[in-house]
C-alpha positions in Angstrom: 42.6 -122.1 -17.3 44.6 -118.7 -17.4 41.7 -116.5 -16.4 40.8 -119.3 -13.8 44.0 -118.5 -12.2 43.6 -115.0 -12.1 47.1 -114.9 -14.3 45.4 -113.1 -17.4 47.2 -109.8 -18.4 45.2 -106.7 -18.3 45.5 -105.5 -21.5 42.0 -103.5 -21.8 43.1 -99.9 -23.2 40.6 -98.3 -21.5 41.5 -100.0 -17.9 45.1 -99.2 -18.4 44.5 -95.4 -19.7 42.2 -94.9 -16.6 44.7 -96.5 -14.3 47.7 -94.4 -16.1 45.8 -91.1 -15.5 44.9 -92.0 -11.6 49.1 -92.9 -11.3 49.7 -89.7 -13.1 47.3 -87.7 -10.7 48.6 -89.2 -7.4 52.2 -88.3 -8.6 52.2 -85.0 -9.9 56.2 -84.7 -8.8 57.1 -87.8 -10.6 54.9 -86.9 -14.0 56.9 -83.2 -14.0 59.9 -85.2 -14.5 58.8 -87.2 -17.2 57.4 -84.1 -19.0 60.6 -82.7 -18.4 62.1 -85.4 -20.4 63.4 -87.8 -17.8 61.8 -91.1 -19.1 63.6 -93.1 -16.8 61.7 -91.3 -14.0 58.5 -93.3 -15.1 59.3 -96.0 -12.9 57.3 -95.0 -9.8 54.2 -94.7 -12.1 54.6 -97.8 -13.6 54.4 -99.2 -10.2 51.2 -97.6 -9.1 49.5 -98.7 -12.3 51.0 -102.5 -11.4 49.7 -102.2 -8.1 46.2 -101.2 -9.2 46.0 -103.6 -11.7 47.3 -106.5 -9.0 50.4 -106.9 -11.1 48.3 -108.0 -14.1 48.9 -105.1 -16.3 51.4 -105.5 -19.3 54.1 -103.2 -17.9 56.0 -102.4 -21.4 52.5 -101.2 -22.6 51.9 -99.2 -19.4 55.4 -97.2 -19.6 54.1 -96.7 -23.5 51.1 -95.1 -22.4 52.6 -93.1 -19.6 55.0 -91.6 -22.0 52.4 -91.1 -24.6 50.2 -89.1 -21.9 52.9 -86.9 -20.8 55.1 -86.1 -23.7 52.5 -85.9 -26.3 52.3 -87.7 -29.6 
């Protein structure tokens, strides 16, 4: 029922990681701010991933992935 209505959350790590990488590549200025320690600057990157996934990504997980990618382990 959920998938039939297109309401399923995109939680495939591979798909999310690819979307995060694309967002980082498309917004290097924002990525630089996050790398400099401004985690709150990640909003536009989260927005880009949400747009790329049609709003179906888990925003909290996307934010975590962005921080992992840009600030390291």
